[in-house]
C-alpha positions as CSV (number, residue, x, y, z in Angstrom):
1,M,5.1,-11.6,23.2
2,I,6.8,-8.2,23.6
3,L,5.8,-7.0,20.1
4,I,2.5,-8.8,20.0
5,W,1.2,-6.7,22.9
6,F,1.1,-3.7,20.6
7,I,-1.6,-5.6,18.6
8,L,-3.4,-7.4,21.5
9,L,-3.7,-4.4,23.9
10,P,-5.7,-2.0,21.6
11,L,-7.6,-5.0,20.1
12,A,-8.7,-6.3,23.5
13,G,-9.4,-2.8,24.8
14,G,-11.6,-2.1,21.8
15,V,-13.6,-5.3,22.3
16,A,-14.0,-4.6,26.0
17,A,-15.0,-1.0,25.4
18,W,-17.6,-2.2,22.9
19,L,-19.1,-4.8,25.3
20,T,-19.4,-2.3,28.2
21,G,-20.5,0.6,26.1
22,R,-24.2,-0.1,25.7
23,R,-24.9,-0.1,29.5
24,Y,-21.9,1.8,30.8
25,P,-20.7,4.5,28.4
26,L,-18.3,6.0,31.0
27,L,-16.8,2.6,31.7
28,S,-16.4,2.2,27.9
29,R,-14.3,5.4,27.7
30,C,-12.2,4.4,30.7
31,V,-11.5,0.9,29.3
32,A,-10.4,2.4,26.0
33,L,-8.2,5.0,27.7
34,L,-6.6,2.3,30.0
35,A,-5.8,0.1,27.0
36,L,-4.0,2.9,25.3
37,I,-2.2,4.0,28.4
38,L,-0.9,0.5,28.8
39,T,0.2,0.4,25.2
40,F,2.0,3.7,25.6
41,G,3.6,2.5,28.8
42,H,4.8,-0.6,27.0
43,A,6.3,1.4,24.2
44,L,7.9,3.8,26.6
45,S,9.5,0.9,28.5
46,L,11.0,-0.3,25.3
47,W,12.4,3.1,24.6
48,V,14.1,3.2,28.1
49,R,15.4,-0.3,27.6
50,S,16.7,0.5,24.0
51,T,19.4,2.7,25.4
52,G,21.2,-0.4,26.8
53,I,20.0,-3.2,24.5
54,A,22.2,-5.1,22.1
55,W,21.1,-4.3,18.5
56,T,20.8,-7.2,16.2
57,G,21.6,-6.7,12.5
58,N,21.2,-8.7,9.3
59,G,24.8,-8.7,8.4
60,D,25.3,-5.5,6.5
61,G,26.5,-3.6,9.6
62,H,23.8,-1.0,9.4
63,R,20.3,-2.4,9.7
64,A,19.5,-3.1,13.4
65,W,16.4,-4.3,15.2
66,L,15.5,-4.0,18.9
67,Y,13.3,-7.1,18.8
68,D,12.4,-9.6,16.1
69,V,9.6,-12.2,16.3
70,H,9.2,-14.7,13.6
71,Y,6.6,-17.5,13.4
72,E,5.9,-19.7,10.4
73,W,2.3,-19.2,9.2
74,I,1.8,-20.6,5.7
75,P,5.2,-21.9,4.7
76,Q,4.0,-23.4,1.5
77,L,3.4,-19.8,0.2
78,G,6.3,-18.2,2.0
79,I,4.1,-16.4,4.5
80,S,5.2,-15.9,8.1
81,F,4.0,-13.9,11.0
82,H,7.1,-11.7,11.2
83,L,7.2,-8.6,13.4
84,A,10.2,-6.5,14.2
85,I,10.9,-3.1,15.8
86,D,13.7,-0.6,15.3
87,G,14.1,3.0,16.4
88,L,11.8,4.3,13.6
89,S,8.9,1.9,14.4
90,L,9.3,2.5,18.1
91,L,8.9,6.3,17.7
92,L,5.8,5.8,15.6
93,L,4.3,3.3,18.1
94,L,4.9,5.9,20.8
95,L,3.1,8.5,18.6
96,S,0.3,6.0,17.9
97,A,-0.5,5.3,21.6
98,F,0.0,9.0,22.6
99,L,-2.4,10.3,20.0
100,G,-4.8,7.5,20.8
101,I,-4.9,8.6,24.4
102,M,-5.4,12.3,23.3
103,S,-8.2,11.2,20.9
104,V,-10.2,9.4,23.6
105,A,-9.8,12.2,26.1
106,A,-10.7,14.8,23.6
107,S,-13.9,12.9,22.5
108,W,-15.0,12.4,26.1
109,T,-18.1,14.6,25.8
110,E,-18.4,14.8,22.0
111,I,-19.4,11.1,21.3
112,R,-22.7,10.2,23.0
113,D,-24.2,7.8,20.5
114,R,-23.0,4.2,20.3
115,T,-20.1,5.0,22.6
116,G,-18.8,1.4,22.8
117,F,-18.9,0.8,19.1
118,F,-17.1,4.1,18.5
119,H,-14.2,3.1,20.8
120,L,-14.1,-0.3,19.2
121,Q,-13.6,1.3,15.7
122,L,-11.0,3.8,17.1
123,L,-8.9,1.1,18.7
124,L,-9.2,-1.2,15.6
125,V,-7.7,1.6,13.6
126,L,-4.9,1.9,16.0
127,T,-4.4,-1.9,16.0
128,G,-4.0,-1.8,12.2
129,I,-1.6,1.1,12.4
130,N,0.5,-0.6,15.0
131,G,0.6,-3.7,12.8
132,V,1.8,-1.6,9.8
133,F,4.6,-0.3,11.9
134,L,5.7,-3.8,13.0
135,A,5.0,-6.1,10.1
136,M,8.1,-7.5,8.4
137,D,6.3,-9.9,6.1
138,L,4.7,-8.1,3.1
139,F,1.6,-10.3,3.2
140,V,1.1,-9.4,6.9
141,F,1.9,-5.8,6.2
142,Y,-0.8,-5.6,3.5
143,F,-3.3,-7.3,5.9
144,F,-2.8,-4.5,8.5
145,W,-2.7,-1.9,5.8
146,E,-6.2,-2.8,4.7
147,L,-7.4,-3.4,8.3
148,M,-7.0,0.4,8.9
149,L,-9.5,1.3,6.2
150,V,-12.7,-0.3,7.4
151,P,-12.9,1.1,11.0
152,M,-11.8,4.6,9.7
153,Y,-14.6,4.4,7.1
154,F,-17.1,3.7,10.0
155,L,-15.6,6.5,12.1
156,I,-16.3,9.0,9.4
157,D,-19.6,7.6,8.1
158,L,-21.3,7.0,11.5
159,W,-20.0,9.9,13.7
160,G,-19.0,12.5,11.1
161,H,-20.7,15.7,10.1
162,E,-23.0,16.8,7.3
163,N,-21.4,15.3,4.2
164,R,-19.9,12.3,6.0
165,H,-21.2,9.6,3.6
166,Y,-19.6,11.3,0.6
167,A,-16.3,11.8,2.5
168,A,-16.2,8.2,3.8
169,V,-16.8,6.7,0.4
170,K,-14.2,8.9,-1.2
171,F,-11.7,8.1,1.4
172,F,-12.3,4.4,1.0
173,I,-12.1,4.4,-2.8
174,F,-8.9,6.4,-2.9
175,T,-7.1,4.2,-0.3
176,Q,-8.5,0.9,-1.6
177,V,-7.6,1.5,-5.2
178,S,-4.1,2.6,-4.3
179,G,-3.8,-0.4,-1.9
180,L,-4.7,-2.7,-4.8
181,L,-1.8,-1.2,-6.8
182,M,0.5,-2.0,-3.9
183,L,-0.8,-5.6,-3.8
184,I,0.0,-6.0,-7.4
185,A,3.5,-4.7,-6.8
186,I,3.9,-7.0,-3.8
187,L,2.9,-10.0,-5.9
188,G,5.2,-8.9,-8.7
189,L,8.2,-8.7,-6.3
190,Y,7.2,-12.1,-4.8
191,F,7.2,-13.9,-8.2
192,M,10.3,-12.1,-9.6
193,H,12.3,-13.0,-6.4
194,G,11.1,-16.6,-6.6
195,A,12.0,-16.9,-10.3
196,A,15.5,-15.5,-9.7
197,T,16.4,-17.3,-6.5
198,G,14.0,-20.3,-6.3
199,L,12.7,-19.0,-2.9
200,Y,9.1,-17.7,-3.0
201,T,8.7,-15.5,0.1
202,F,7.0,-12.4,1.4
203,D,9.7,-11.9,4.1
204,Y,11.1,-8.4,4.1
205,M,14.6,-9.5,5.2
206,E,14.9,-11.9,2.3
207,L,13.5,-9.5,-0.2
208,L,16.0,-6.8,0.9
209,R,18.8,-9.0,-0.5
210,F,17.2,-9.1,-3.9
211,Q,18.1,-5.8,-5.5
212,M,16.3,-5.4,-8.8
213,K,17.3,-3.1,-11.7
214,G,15.8,-2.0,-14.9
215,S,12.2,-1.1,-15.9
216,A,10.6,-3.9,-13.8
217,S,12.1,-2.3,-10.6
218,L,10.8,1.1,-11.6
219,W,7.2,-0.2,-12.2
220,L,7.1,-2.2,-9.0
221,M,8.5,0.8,-7.1
222,L,5.8,3.0,-8.5
223,G,3.1,0.5,-7.3
224,F,4.4,0.9,-3.7
225,F,5.0,4.7,-4.1
226,I,1.4,5.5,-5.3
227,A,-0.1,3.6,-2.4
228,F,2.0,5.5,0.1
229,A,1.7,8.8,-1.8
230,V,-2.1,8.6,-1.5
231,K,-1.8,8.2,2.3
232,L,0.9,10.9,2.7
233,P,-0.8,12.6,0.7
234,V,1.1,13.8,-2.3
235,V,-0.4,16.7,-4.2
236,G,-2.5,15.3,-7.1
237,V,-3.8,12.3,-5.1
238,H,-4.7,14.4,-2.0
239,T,-8.3,15.3,-2.8
240,W,-9.8,12.7,-0.4
241,L,-8.0,14.4,2.5
242,P,-9.8,17.7,3.0
243,D,-13.2,16.0,2.7
244,A,-12.3,13.3,5.1
245,H,-10.8,15.7,7.7
246,T,-13.7,18.1,7.5
247,E,-16.4,15.5,8.0
248,A,-14.7,13.2,10.5
249,P,-15.3,13.5,14.2
250,T,-12.5,15.0,16.2
251,A,-10.9,11.7,17.1
252,G,-11.1,10.6,13.5
253,S,-9.3,13.8,12.3
254,V,-6.6,13.4,14.9
255,I,-5.9,9.8,13.9
256,L,-6.1,10.7,10.2
257,A,-3.6,13.6,10.5
258,G,-1.4,12.2,13.2
259,L,-1.1,8.6,12.2
260,L,-2.7,7.5,8.9
261,L,-0.7,10.0,7.0
262,K,2.4,8.8,8.7
263,T,1.9,5.3,7.5
264,G,2.5,6.7,4.0
265,A,5.8,8.3,5.1
266,Y,6.8,5.1,7.0
267,G,6.1,3.0,3.9
268,L,8.4,5.2,1.8
269,L,11.2,4.9,4.4
270,R,10.7,1.2,5.2
271,F,9.8,-0.3,1.8
272,V,10.2,1.9,-1.2
273,I,13.7,3.1,-0.8
274,P,15.3,-0.1,0.8
275,L,13.6,-2.5,-1.6
276,F,14.2,-0.3,-4.7
277,P,17.2,1.9,-4.1
278,A,18.2,2.3,-7.7
279,A,14.7,3.1,-8.9
280,S,14.3,5.5,-6.0
281,R,17.5,7.3,-6.9
282,D,16.2,7.7,-10.5
283,F,12.8,8.9,-9.2
284,A,14.2,11.3,-6.5
285,Q,14.0,14.4,-8.6
286,V,10.4,13.9,-9.5
287,A,9.5,13.1,-5.9
288,M,11.2,16.3,-4.7
289,I,9.3,18.4,-7.2
290,L,6.1,16.9,-6.1
291,A,7.1,17.7,-2.5
292,V,7.7,21.3,-3.3
293,A,4.4,21.5,-5.2
294,G,2.6,20.1,-2.2
295,I,4.3,22.6,0.2
296,L,3.2,25.6,-1.8
297,Y,-0.2,24.3,-2.9
298,G,-1.2,23.3,0.6
299,A,-0.3,26.7,2.0
300,V,-2.1,28.6,-0.7
301,M,-5.2,26.5,-0.4
302,A,-5.2,26.7,3.4
303,F,-5.2,30.5,3.2
304,G,-8.2,30.5,0.9
305,Q,-10.5,28.5,3.2
306,T,-13.4,29.8,5.3
307,D,-14.1,26.4,7.0
308,L,-11.6,26.2,9.9
309,K,-11.3,22.5,9.8
310,R,-10.8,22.4,6.1
311,L,-8.1,25.0,6.5
312,V,-6.2,22.8,9.0
313,A,-6.6,19.9,6.7
314,Y,-4.8,21.7,3.8
315,T,-2.0,22.6,6.2
316,S,-1.3,18.8,6.4
317,V,-0.7,18.7,2.6
318,S,1.8,21.5,3.0
319,H,3.6,20.1,6.1
320,M,3.7,16.6,4.8
321,G,5.4,17.9,1.7
322,F,8.5,18.6,3.9
323,V,8.4,14.9,4.9
324,L,8.5,13.8,1.3
325,L,11.2,16.3,0.5
326,G,13.4,15.2,3.4
327,I,13.0,11.5,2.5
328,Y,14.1,11.9,-1.1
329,A,16.8,14.5,-0.5
330,G,18.5,11.4,0.9
331,N,21.1,12.5,3.4
332,M,21.2,12.1,7.2
333,L,20.1,15.7,7.9
334,S,17.1,15.7,5.7
335,M,15.9,12.2,6.7
336,Q,16.3,13.0,10.4
337,G,14.3,16.2,9.7
338,A,11.6,14.1,8.0
339,V,11.3,11.7,11.0
340,M,11.1,14.7,13.3
341,Q,8.4,16.3,11.1
342,I,6.4,13.1,11.2
343,I,6.2,13.3,15.0
344,C,5.8,17.0,15.4
345,H,3.2,17.3,12.7
346,G,1.2,14.6,14.3
347,V,1.2,16.4,17.7
348,S,0.7,20.0,16.5
349,T,-1.9,19.3,13.8
350,G,-3.7,16.8,16.0
351,A,-3.9,19.5,18.7
352,L,-5.4,22.0,16.1
353,F,-8.1,19.5,15.2
354,I,-8.9,19.0,18.8
355,I,-9.3,22.8,19.2
356,V,-11.5,22.9,16.1
357,G,-13.7,20.1,17.5
358,A,-14.0,21.9,20.8
359,L,-15.0,25.1,19.1
360,Q,-17.6,23.4,16.9
361,E,-19.0,21.6,20.0
362,R,-19.5,25.0,21.7
363,I,-20.6,27.4,18.8
364,H,-21.9,24.7,16.4
365,T,-20.0,26.1,13.4
366,R,-16.7,25.9,11.6
367,D,-17.3,29.0,9.5
368,M,-14.6,31.6,10.4
369,S,-16.9,34.4,9.2
370,R,-19.2,33.6,12.1
371,M,-16.3,33.7,14.6
372,G,-14.1,36.5,15.8
373,G,-13.6,38.3,19.1
374,L,-13.5,35.0,21.1
375,W,-10.4,35.7,23.0
376,S,-12.1,37.7,25.7
377,T,-14.7,34.9,26.1
378,V,-12.4,31.9,25.9
379,P,-8.9,33.2,26.8
380,R,-7.4,29.7,27.6
381,M,-8.6,28.4,24.3
382,G,-7.1,31.4,22.5
383,A,-3.7,31.1,24.2
384,V,-3.5,27.4,23.4
385,T,-4.5,28.0,19.8
386,L,-1.8,30.7,19.5
387,F,0.8,28.3,20.8
388,F,-0.1,25.6,18.2
389,A,-0.4,28.2,15.5
390,L,3.2,29.3,16.3
391,A,4.3,25.7,16.2
392,S,2.7,25.2,12.8
393,L,4.5,28.2,11.4
394,G,7.8,26.9,12.7
395,L,8.7,29.1,15.7
396,P,12.2,28.4,16.9
397,G,12.2,26.5,20.2
398,L,9.4,24.2,19.1
399,G,9.8,20.8,17.4
400,N,8.3,21.8,14.1
401,F,11.1,24.4,13.5
402,I,13.8,21.7,14.1
403,A,12.1,19.4,11.7
404,E,11.5,21.7,8.8
405,F,14.9,23.5,9.2
406,L,16.7,20.2,9.0
407,V,14.8,19.1,5.9
408,L,15.8,22.4,4.2
409,L,19.4,22.2,5.4
410,G,19.7,18.6,4.1
411,T,17.9,19.4,0.8
412,Y,20.3,22.3,0.0
413,P,23.3,20.1,-1.1
414,A,20.9,17.8,-3.0
415,D,19.2,20.6,-5.0
416,K,19.7,24.3,-4.1
417,I,16.8,25.5,-6.3
418,I,14.3,23.1,-4.7
419,A,15.5,24.0,-1.2
420,A,15.1,27.7,-2.0
421,I,11.6,27.3,-3.3
422,A,10.6,25.0,-0.4
423,S,11.7,27.6,2.1
424,T,8.9,29.9,1.0
425,G,6.6,27.4,2.7
426,F,7.6,29.1,6.0
427,I,6.1,32.3,4.7
428,G,2.8,30.5,3.7
429,A,2.7,28.8,7.1
430,A,3.1,32.2,8.9
431,V,0.3,33.6,6.9
432,Y,-2.3,30.9,7.4
433,S,-1.3,30.2,11.0
434,L,-1.7,33.8,12.1
435,W,-4.8,34.1,9.9
436,I,-6.4,31.4,12.1
437,V,-5.7,33.3,15.3
438,Q,-6.8,36.7,13.9
439,R,-10.1,35.5,12.3
440,V,-11.2,33.3,15.2
441,F,-10.1,35.1,18.3
442,H,-9.6,38.8,17.4
443,G,-11.8,41.5,15.9
444,A,-15.2,42.6,16.8
445,G,-16.9,39.2,16.5
446,N,-20.2,38.3,15.0
447,R,-23.0,39.6,17.3
448,A,-25.8,37.8,15.4
449,A,-23.9,34.5,15.7
450,S,-23.1,35.0,19.4
451,E,-26.7,35.9,20.2
452,R,-27.9,32.8,18.4
453,D,-25.3,30.3,19.7
454,G,-24.9,31.7,23.2
455,R,-21.7,32.5,25.2
456,P,-19.2,29.6,24.7
457,T,-17.4,28.1,27.7
458,D,-13.6,28.0,27.9
459,F,-11.5,24.9,28.0
460,S,-12.3,22.6,31.0
461,F,-9.6,21.1,33.2
462,R,-9.7,17.9,31.1
463,E,-9.2,19.8,27.9
464,M,-6.4,21.9,29.3
465,A,-4.7,18.7,30.6
466,V,-4.8,17.3,27.0
467,M,-3.6,20.5,25.5
468,G,-0.9,21.0,28.2
469,V,0.6,17.6,27.6
470,M,0.7,18.1,23.8
471,M,2.3,21.6,24.3
472,L,5.0,20.1,26.6
473,V,5.8,17.4,24.0
474,L,6.4,20.0,21.3
475,L,8.4,22.2,23.6
476,W,10.6,19.2,24.7
477,L,11.1,18.2,21.0
478,G,12.1,21.7,20.2
479,L,14.6,22.1,23.1
480,Y,16.0,18.5,23.2
481,P,15.5,16.8,19.8
482,Q,18.6,14.7,20.3
483,A,16.5,12.0,22.0
484,V,14.6,11.4,18.8
485,F,17.8,11.7,16.7
486,D,19.6,9.1,18.7
487,I,16.9,6.4,18.5
488,A,16.2,7.1,14.8
489,K,19.9,7.1,13.9
490,H,20.3,3.4,13.1
491,P,17.3,3.0,10.7
492,V,17.9,6.3,9.0
493,E,21.6,5.5,8.5
494,S,20.6,2.2,7.0
495,I,18.3,3.9,4.5
496,R,20.9,6.6,3.6
497,F,23.5,3.9,3.3
498,T,21.6,2.1,0.5
499,Y,20.2,5.3,-1.2
500,A,22.1,8.6,-0.6
501,P,21.5,10.5,-3.8
502,G,22.0,13.8,-2.1
503,D,24.6,13.0,0.5
504,N,27.3,15.7,0.5
505,R,29.8,13.7,2.5
């Protein structure tokens, strides 16, 4: 039951919030918040216990699991309800619960229509995400992968902004089509493993022992890669992201940037490279080029935006390029940097989306040409935005710097030219991050807009509490990243052990 609680707590909390929401909206918010606090506490207790727990491996001396739950489900088809957790999934479960709490708290006054149903959809998304991070049966994994899509579609379509219907449909089509490609790859792996061994199974542990080679391995790997690349997103299949982010409510944007994108990175680390190490090595150079293209493209596109929320959305394309680069550089430094970037990007970009949502709630616009000169009016909001803008550009002392620096340091022995080009992403990040602060909070301001929209109020105690916690997390990760490195060491070492195209040891 230890692992099943990660599924049951948000699911039960979402249903309870829905049932109480019609008559008691405040109670609905409290129920959703309590369910996520309990989930976070459960994950935190596992982290504390993991320091002294005996790791269980599968015999190769590298892959280790904190807990492993396995129940037969449909044995005739080789389907089982198999959940397992290691350091990587534990970190992401902590991130999931943490950002869920921040999302509910940030949406406290924003969502006034169908409050109970909103929190049901939000917690259903988190249920699916937690299932993705735990599933060790590919059939169960695909079930949770698809479960994420429907509630996120409703979050965008029902509580989004002006073009929410278009954005919701575009998001659903991109993710559904790519998911079907992954399903074909899963079935291909299932039947090829059965034909070769006589055992037809979707179990991840069994499939790990079946190392394919040749063109079949490459094509199956691409089926998985494309599905995860769309979620990451990789440049070229990213076009759903700016629209979805721009039109989603604040909580939807936080979950999209902080968690749904991370399921793509998790899929690459957990499934693509371990299941197809040879094909992944052959594909590494292409993936690294795509990563650099995303870093530069996202930065340039971010600088060209006038819609503040769309600008922040394009920064995700750039920052997640570092994750892809770190994964395929393939050594311990780069992969640890990628894991750190997964966490830090979720916190920093999630915070920026909360700030944008708070601004829009106050001045009813995301157009930066109608902003300016707000620092004197909302100094707390301005100071908080400056902090997260500095985190986004990679200020030393904050977690984002550690993450991106390690990715570049690990990429250098794998490919010096790609590392040099990727480093220019720091310049782009500095430009668009400081551009946000200058355009929104400095200058003379827009007198016509201020007269029409009125004088905005500064961050409340609730909002400052949310921002303060997220600031402390980034500061802690920047000053003491070893806690993350220690718990991620075993799964990252396992991946590097089977892959390692750029290891310089």
